[in-house]
Every structure is written in C-alpha cells, then in structure tokens.
N, C-alpha and C positions, 0 to 999 in steps of 0.2 A: 533579510530575514533566514536568509538560507544557512548563512554564518552565526544567526545564533542556534541553531538547531541542537547542538552539545551542550548547551543554555539549557534549551525546552527540554530534553532530556532529564536533566535534573529537577527539575521543575514539576517534569510530570511524572516521575519517581516518590515527590516528596508528596504530591496529591492520592497517588495510586495507595501511598501508606495508610492515609485515613482513609480510603471506602470499606461501608460495613452497608452487608445486605441486611436487612429485616428475614424473619424467616420464610420460609415457603412452606406451601403446607402438604404440597407434591414433590417427591421426588422426581430429581432430571433426569432426564434421560435423552435431551437434544440440546445444541443449542444455534441459537438463530441470530448472526448479525445485521443488521439493517443498515446501510446507507450507503449514500453515492457520490464519485467522484472523488475528491478529497480528504472526506471523511471515513468513504466506501475503503478506499486504500489501505485503511488501517486496520482494519478486516482482516484482506487478506493476510497481510501479513501475521495477524495473529494467527492464523490460521495455519500458516507455516509454519512457527515459530513453534505453537505448542503440539504438531502432531505426530511426535513423539511421547507425549506424554499425556494429554488428555483422552478420558475412555473413551466418552461421551463424541457422533459425529459433530461438525461446526461446520454450517453452512452458513456464506456470505451472500444475503438476499439484496440483487440491485436493481428495481422494480419497484411497480405499486401493491403486487399482490405478494400478500405473506403464504407458502406454502400449506397446504391445507393437514400437512400432517402437523404442522404446531398448534400445542393446545398446553393443557397445565403442568403438561411435565417439562413445557420446552422456558430455556431459558433465552429470554430473548435482549439482547442489547441496539436498542436504538440510537444512530449517534449520526447528528447532525452537528456540525461547528457553531453554524447561526440559529440552529434549532427549528429551522422554518422550510426546509427540504420538504419538498410538496411530497416526492415520492414517500419517503420515511414517516412522514406522518400519515399518510394515508395505510403505512403498514403496519402503524402503532393501531389504528383505529381498529383492524382487524384481530391484531393480536392482543388488544386488550376484551374483543369477546370471544376468543380462543378459551379465555383464561390463563395464559401464557406472563410469567415473571416476567416483565420488563422494568429492566435499567434503563434510563433514558442517559446520553452523555450529552451535553452541549454549553456553549457560553451565554445560554439564554432563549429569547426565540415562543417559540408557541411553544417546541416541546417541552422546558421545562415549565411552563405553566401549564399544562397537564400532568404532568408528572407531579405536581405540587397538588395537581385541582384531584388527581385519585388517589393518594396519598404512595405513591411510587417511589422507589428508591433513583436517586439521579449523583450524576458528576457534573457540577459545575466547573468547565475549562475556563481560564483567563480568558477576557472578550481583549478588542481592539488587533489582534492581526485583520490584517485587508483581503487575506489571500487561504480559505482556509485549505488548500492544499499545502501550505507552509505549516501548517500544525500537526504534522504527521505523528509526532512525537508524542504530543499530548494523548491524540486518539488514538494512536495502537497500546501506549501506557495503561490509559485507562481501562482499556478492553480487559488487557493483563490483567488488570488491579481486580476488575469485576467478577473474572475464571476463578483469582486466590480467593477474595471472600466468598465465592461457591460451592471451594473448597475442589474445585476441579481443578487447579493447576497448582504451584509449590512457588514459593520464592527462587529457584535455583536461574530462571530466570532473569529477574530482576537486579542478580549481579550481574548477569551476562550483559546486560542491557546495561548496566554502568561501567562495565569492564569496557564495553564498544564507544560509551562518552568520552571515554578516557583515552580510548585511541585515536577520537577523532579529532578532539583537543590538541595532541601529538601531533597528528599526522595533516594537521590544518595546509600547513605551507605545500607538504608534498600534494596532498591529493586535489587543493586549487590547480598546481602544474598541470598533474596527469588530466585534469581537466579542460582545464585550456587548449591543451596537444588534440585530447579526444575531437573537439568540439571543431577544431581545426581541419582536421580529415573528413569531417560530418559534412562541413560545408558543400551547400549542391546537391546533394546525397538525398536518397531518401532510406534511412534507417532502417534495416532487420534484426531480430534480436533474437538471441539464440540463449536457452540456459537448462539447466536442468531440472526437473516436472518438480521434486522439493521444494525451489524458490521462483517458481512462476512469479510471486508477488512481484520480486523486486526488477522482472523483465514488465510489468504492468505500470509500475510504478516508473522505469523509466520511458517507457513509450509517451505514459500520461502528461509528465513535465514537458518532452521534446513537443508532444501536441499541444500543449498550454502555453507553456514560456517560449519555446523557442517558432510557435505559430506553421510546425512543420507535420506531414503525413508520416506517420513511423507503422512498422508492426512487429508482434513478436508473435513465437513460437517455446513450446517445449522440447526437449530431449528426452526421453526418446519418443514420444507420440507422435514427431513432427520427422521423424521418417516410415511411417506408416501412408504421408503423402507428401508435406510439403517438397522434399526429399526432391522428388520426380518434377515439381515445379520449376525447379533450376536446369532449365535444358535450355535456352539462349543465355547470350553474352547481355550482361547487365552492369554497363558502365555508371549507370545513374545508380545502383543501389551501394550501399555501404553493410556489410556484414557486421554484427559485432557479437563477439562469443564471449557471454559472460560465465566465469570459472569459477570453481574454488574447487585447492588441492585436495580436498577430501569428498569428493561428488563420488557416487557409486561407480566403481570398475569400470560397470561396462557403459554407463550411461558415459564416461569419462575419454572412453575407447570410440565405445558411436561419435563424440564430437569433436576428435581428432581427425576421425576418416571425414567426416561430413565436411568437415573445416576447406582437407586436401582436395574436395571433391568442389564446392562454391568457390573457390578461388582459383578455377578455370574459366570461371565464369564473370567475377567482376576484379578488378584491380585495388577494390580498397574489403579488406577483411581483417579485423584486431580483436584480438584476445583480449582482455580486460579481466586483471585475475584480484581475488578480493583479499582483504586480509584482516588476520586474529586468528581466535580460538576456538572459540563456539559459533555456531549457527547465527546467532543473536547478531555478535562482532561484526560475521562477513557478508551479513543480510545488512543490516546496518550502515559500516563501510561501503557497500553498493550501490546502497540509496544514497545519500551523501556525494557523492563520487557524483553519482547522474545527476543529483539535484543540484550542483556546479556545472557540470558540462552544460545542462539545458541553458541554462544562462547565459554562459559564452556562448552557446551557440545563437541565443538570442543576440545579443550582441555585434557579431558577427555578421546576421543577417538584416541587423537594425532596425530591430520589432523593440516594444516595449515589451516583457516579459514576469508585467501586472498585468497588461492591458489584458480584459476577456468581455469585448464590446460587443462579441457575434452571440455570446452565452448569454448576454444581459438584452441583448434584441430578441431570442428565445423569449425569455421569462417573461419580460415584454408581452410576447403577442399570444402566449398562454395566459396571463393574466385576462383579457379578454373576452377569454371562451370561457 
C-alpha cells in the first residue's frame, strides 16, 4: 500500500479534475474540514499547503461537535474513507442543521448515502483499501479539488503535487534505503519529532504512522512554540528518547536558527538525534517527500519490532465496545 502512494496520487489528480460543485446561495466565509485518523490527516496537510493561498480560515475538526460558528457561509468537507466514521457522521448532522455547504468525501458507507439523500455534492473514492491511513493521497487531493471547485484555491498546487509524484517515483529506492536506516536508529527508542510550525501536519503524519504501523508511542512539537515550553523539559539525560528534526532548506530563517540551537541543546541529553532533510522545490513536494519517507520508516520499524503494520486490533476492540453502548 505504501509503494502505491505515487500511483494513488496520479489517480487522485484524475478524480480531482472531475470535481464540480452545485452553486451555493451564500458566499463562503470559512472552511471546516471534518475527519478522523487516516482521513482527518488529509485535512491537516491541506491546511498547511494552502495556508499562503486561501483567503478564508480553514479549521480541521476532529471530534463529534461542529463549532458554533459553522453556518450557511461555511464550506464543510466531511471526509471518511469508509464513510462510517461515527464522529464525522455526528458532525455532518450538525452542519446540515446549520445550513453549511457540505461536500462528502468517502469510498461509500453512510456518508455517501446521506449525501445522496440530501442532494449534496460528494466525491466517491476508490474502494478496496484495508487501511484508511494508506489513502492519504486520495483524501488530500480530493479536498484540494473541492477547494478549487469552490474557487478558494487554484491549479498551482495540483502541478506541485504531480511534481511530487514524479519525485517519489524517481527517488523510491533511495527513500526506502533512508527509511530503513532511520528505522534502525529508532528501534528501542521513543521517537520525539520536531518540525517548523508551517508543516506540523508532516510531523503529525509521522507520529500517527509510528503509532499505528509500528505500535509505538511517540510525540511531536513545532518550532518556535516548542521553545516556549517543551525545551525546558529537556533537563535530564534521556537515552531512551530519539529526537528527530524534520527540516527544509527554506524554513523561515529564525526558525532554522532556533532548530539548530535546539538540536545542540538536546544532543547533550540523548545519544540519538537525527536530522531528516526534505527534498523537492515546492512546499507540496517537500511535504509529500517527508510523508512518504515517514510511511516507509514506520513500516521498517514495524518489521524490526516484529509486529504486523496493518493490524489495529485495539481500535477494533474499542469500536466493538462502543457499539454496545
């Protein structure tokens, strides 16, 4: 599934080209993206990628409750690969009552049924993927397609994603070698991820993949915010912790300086401190390069720990218990 990510981006771009929205009677003043887990992370990536282009506030909602400000001026994207995520369905009902312009993105399930029932726009994703977290390409490109159809973003981001796809295909062998080396350094450690604030979604993706694929705890923070709190927490020697610095050559200058100084401080307290540099020209290329590298790393980490990267029995148990209530 990880190996098919570049091909998935190609397919997702073709799907996005066909997205068209029915006219909404009220002008948009806000964007709300509702989704959980592997479907929700697409919203976080989109939020980062269009931050410098979209003139409206974009909020990613991860829970049962829609914010009180959501109304007829809100473009609401409800994203659930299965179409049956209960938090997203709960939010859908509230957004419907609020009069928001709702666009559903799913491979089927109740979400698509509801969209059809209420005559709403929807994007039908290809089915058959056993792990929604492996469908990030579909999710984020479809969401970008909705924003473009709503005239809230343009075509440039799609050209950048296509360039990212080509980069991933070209560097696939090198990416996997880098991922294996990283996994080897992280085995037996608790990973701590740091990244510039404008790309927090990448660190979130790494954390979630380490959690689900490698069955490990992990945390992340962003710089400069980390300098105002967590940095003080680095006080004692922590040989059990591996600090990973996710970096870009064009990070904001002061942020880059901060990261270098932070790294020097932390390296006195742990013997595992790794810089991971992105590749690519655009923000989309850098983001998707790091995302793909992290996905492979989490897979090799799972192999090193002798765990099944696909299995999520504890989440299945949780859903089963919830179903009884």
